[in-house]
N, CA, C and O of each residue as an XYZ file, in Angstrom:
292
protein
N     -57.050     46.770     36.136
C     -56.270     46.728     37.350
C     -57.179     47.067     38.528
O     -58.047     47.934     38.433
N     -56.966     46.379     39.612
C     -57.790     46.611     40.787
C     -57.353     47.885     41.523
O     -56.329     48.485     41.196
N     -58.135     48.276     42.501
C     -57.888     49.520     43.229
C     -56.593     49.438     44.036
O     -55.859     50.422     44.122
N     -56.305     48.287     44.622
C     -55.082     48.141     45.406
C     -53.846     48.312     44.525
O     -52.871     48.933     44.949
N     -53.871     47.785     43.336
C     -52.757     47.954     42.404
C     -52.562     49.399     42.005
O     -51.433     49.881     41.918
N     -53.669     50.096     41.762
C     -53.585     51.515     41.430
C     -53.040     52.331     42.599
O     -52.288     53.286     42.402
N     -53.424     51.949     43.815
C     -52.927     52.664     44.985
C     -51.428     52.444     45.163
O     -50.712     53.379     45.523
N     -50.944     51.244     44.921
C     -49.517     50.971     45.052
C     -48.710     51.724     43.983
O     -47.640     52.263     44.268
N     -49.229     51.752     42.771
C     -48.548     52.514     41.722
C     -48.569     54.007     42.018
O     -47.582     54.701     41.776
N     -49.682     54.504     42.537
C     -49.782     55.927     42.866
C     -48.873     56.298     44.024
O     -48.515     57.466     44.179
N     -48.501     55.338     44.826
C     -47.622     55.606     45.961
C     -46.167     55.762     45.529
O     -45.427     56.532     46.141
N     -45.744     55.054     44.495
C     -44.334     55.050     44.126
C     -44.008     55.787     42.826
O     -42.977     56.455     42.747
N     -44.852     55.681     41.821
C     -44.525     56.207     40.491
C     -44.339     57.728     40.474
O     -43.352     58.182     39.894
N     -45.219     58.550     41.070
C     -44.985     59.999     41.016
C     -43.681     60.434     41.677
O     -43.004     61.327     41.167
N     -43.318     59.828     42.792
C     -42.056     60.182     43.449
C     -40.869     59.811     42.559
O     -39.907     60.571     42.447
N     -40.946     58.647     41.935
C     -39.862     58.243     41.038
C     -39.782     59.137     39.809
O     -38.692     59.414     39.310
N     -40.939     59.592     39.318
C     -40.947     60.507     38.182
C     -40.279     61.829     38.533
O     -39.511     62.369     37.737
N     -40.568     62.349     39.716
C     -39.950     63.610     40.129
C     -38.433     63.437     40.242
O     -37.675     64.311     39.820
N     -37.994     62.323     40.805
C     -36.559     62.083     40.922
C     -35.905     61.929     39.542
O     -34.822     62.463     39.302
N     -36.558     61.207     38.654
C     -36.027     61.026     37.309
C     -35.947     62.349     36.559
O     -34.918     62.662     35.960
N     -37.015     63.117     36.588
C     -37.019     64.393     35.888
C     -36.056     65.389     36.508
O     -35.537     66.260     35.810
N     -35.809     65.275     37.808
C     -34.819     66.147     38.443
C     -33.425     65.829     37.927
O     -32.621     66.729     37.687
N     -33.146     64.550     37.760
C     -31.837     64.167     37.230
C     -31.670     64.589     35.773
O     -30.554     64.871     35.338
N     -32.753     64.635     35.023
C     -32.671     65.003     33.610
C     -32.585     66.515     33.445
O     -31.760     67.007     32.675
N     -33.435     67.261     34.166
C     -33.515     68.706     33.955
C     -32.642     69.514     34.899
O     -32.433     70.703     34.660
N     -32.129     68.915     35.957
C     -31.335     69.592     36.986
C     -32.108     70.719     37.677
O     -31.506     71.653     38.207
N     -33.416     70.629     37.671
C     -34.253     71.616     38.338
C     -35.455     70.886     38.928
O     -36.241     70.281     38.198
N     -35.593     70.943     40.249
C     -36.660     70.176     40.884
C     -38.035     70.790     40.646
O     -39.036     70.074     40.690
N     -38.113     72.101     40.394
C     -39.403     72.725     40.115
C     -39.932     72.328     38.739
O     -41.126     72.076     38.575
N     -39.046     72.276     37.762
C     -39.443     71.817     36.424
C     -39.835     70.345     36.480
O     -40.790     69.927     35.826
N     -39.097     69.567     37.257
C     -39.412     68.147     37.404
C     -40.782     67.949     38.031
O     -41.550     67.089     37.599
N     -41.089     68.744     39.047
C     -42.407     68.658     39.682
C     -43.511     69.041     38.699
O     -44.556     68.391     38.653
N     -43.285     70.085     37.920
C     -44.286     70.506     36.934
C     -44.509     69.435     35.868
O     -45.645     69.197     35.456
N     -43.432     68.791     35.421
C     -43.579     67.719     34.430
C     -44.335     66.525     34.999
O     -45.179     65.941     34.319
N     -44.038     66.164     36.233
C     -44.744     65.042     36.857
C     -46.221     65.362     37.059
O     -47.077     64.503     36.852
N     -46.521     66.591     37.461
C     -47.928     67.000     37.619
C     -48.636     66.975     36.273
O     -49.800     66.582     36.191
N     -47.944     67.389     35.222
C     -48.551     67.366     33.887
C     -48.869     65.932     33.449
O     -49.917     65.682     32.854
N     -47.975     65.005     33.739
C     -48.249     63.606     33.392
C     -49.416     63.042     34.190
O     -50.239     62.302     33.650
N     -49.493     63.380     35.451
C     -50.610     62.909     36.272
C     -51.920     63.544     35.814
O     -52.957     62.881     35.780
N     -51.871     64.831     35.461
C     -53.077     65.496     34.959
C     -53.551     64.852     33.656
O     -54.754     64.724     33.429
N     -52.621     64.452     32.809
C     -53.004     63.784     31.564
C     -53.646     62.430     31.846
O     -54.596     62.042     31.165
N     -53.139     61.710     32.841
C     -53.751     60.417     33.167
C     -55.121     60.599     33.815
O     -56.014     59.775     33.620
N     -55.290     61.669     34.581
C     -56.612     61.959     35.155
C     -57.598     62.302     34.044
O     -58.739     61.839     34.045
N     -57.144     63.117     33.099
C     -58.006     63.503     31.984
C     -58.391     62.290     31.131
O     -59.506     62.219     30.614
N     -57.469     61.343     30.987
C     -57.752     60.141     30.204
C     -58.653     59.165     30.949
O     -59.216     58.256     30.339
N     -58.796     59.343     32.264
C     -59.714     58.513     33.029
C     -59.091     57.312     33.698
O     -59.796     56.354     34.018
N     -57.778     57.333     33.921
C     -57.114     56.187     34.536
C     -57.167     56.193     36.056
O     -56.836     55.188     36.684
N     -57.571     57.287     36.653
C     -57.640     57.363     38.120
C     -59.097     57.471     38.527
O     -59.657     58.566     38.592
N     -59.702     56.334     38.799
C     -61.130     56.345     39.098
C     -61.452     56.659     40.552
O     -62.269     57.555     40.769
N     -60.889     56.008     41.573
C     -61.246     56.395     42.945
C     -60.558     57.702     43.331
O     -59.436     57.969     42.900
N     -61.217     58.494     44.125
C     -60.661     59.796     44.483
C     -59.507     59.693     45.472
O     -58.757     60.657     45.620
N     -59.336     58.572     46.150
C     -58.214     58.415     47.067
C     -56.891     58.393     46.301
O     -55.840     58.683     46.871
N     -56.938     58.054     45.029
C     -55.731     58.032     44.205
C     -55.145     59.436     44.094
O     -53.923     59.586     44.060
N     -55.990     60.470     44.036
C     -55.499     61.843     43.959
C     -54.703     62.206     45.206
O     -53.658     62.850     45.113
N     -55.186     61.799     46.355
C     -54.507     62.085     47.615
C     -53.165     61.358     47.674
O     -52.162     61.930     48.100
N     -53.153     60.116     47.251
C     -51.915     59.345     47.259
C     -50.915     59.923     46.260
O     -49.718     59.979     46.542
N     -51.399     60.353     45.093
C     -50.517     61.004     44.111
C     -49.903     62.269     44.687
O     -48.704     62.500     44.529
N     -50.696     63.084     45.346
C     -50.186     64.326     45.922
C     -49.146     64.041     47.004
O     -48.122     64.720     47.081
N     -49.411     63.039     47.836
C     -48.445     62.666     48.861
C     -47.144     62.189     48.230
O     -46.061     62.559     48.683
N     -47.245     61.378     47.199
C     -46.062     60.849     46.535
C     -45.279     61.953     45.835
O     -44.048     61.934     45.845
N     -45.970     62.912     45.226
C     -45.281     64.048     44.618
C     -44.529     64.858     45.667
O     -43.413     65.314     45.421
N     -45.136     65.035     46.827
C     -44.486     65.770     47.907
C     -43.234     65.041     48.390
O     -42.193     65.663     48.603
N     -43.334     63.745     48.561
C     -42.174     62.959     48.984
C     -41.082     63.004     47.919
O     -39.903     63.136     48.249
N     -41.454     62.897     46.662
C     -40.475     62.961     45.578
C     -39.790     64.308     45.508
O     -38.586     64.380     45.262
N     -40.543     65.385     45.721
C     -39.962     66.728     45.723
C     -39.000     66.890     46.896
O     -37.933     67.487     46.751
N     -39.376     66.361     48.052
C     -38.506     66.428     49.231
C     -37.224     65.636     49.008
O     -36.136     66.101     49.345
N     -37.355     64.437     48.437
C     -36.172     63.625     48.155
C     -35.269     64.291     47.111
O     -34.044     64.219     47.212
N     -35.864     64.927     46.124
C     -35.069     65.620     45.106
C     -34.302     66.787     45.715
O     -33.169     67.062     45.320
N     -34.910     67.466     46.666
C     -34.194     68.569     47.308
C     -33.064     68.052     48.196
O     -32.028     68.704     48.321
N     -33.255     66.886     48.810
C     -32.194     66.295     49.623
C     -31.049     65.749     48.763
O     -29.885     65.861     49.146
N     -31.364     65.169     47.623
C     -30.333     64.607     46.759
C     -29.545     65.683     46.041
O     -28.385     65.459     45.695
N     -30.133     66.835     45.807
C     -29.473     67.873     45.057
C     -28.347     68.530     45.845
O     -27.390     69.026     45.249
N     -28.441     68.544     47.156
C     -27.415     69.201     47.979
C     -26.141     68.428     48.024
O     -25.185     68.851     48.674
């Protein structure tokens, strides 16, 4: 996969993971921890080669956490 494809996936997938895990666990902190664990596993496996992907993942996790807090109320 090219870098642009990885950037697009990094923009949407972590936020969706946080929202999904929030709906499953009913706790946004546990959902954030699970999403971070999945991203850490993909980093360890070597799927995130450019370092800009880390920044995009962090931004997407933040947006997902914010959306989960808004949806929970």
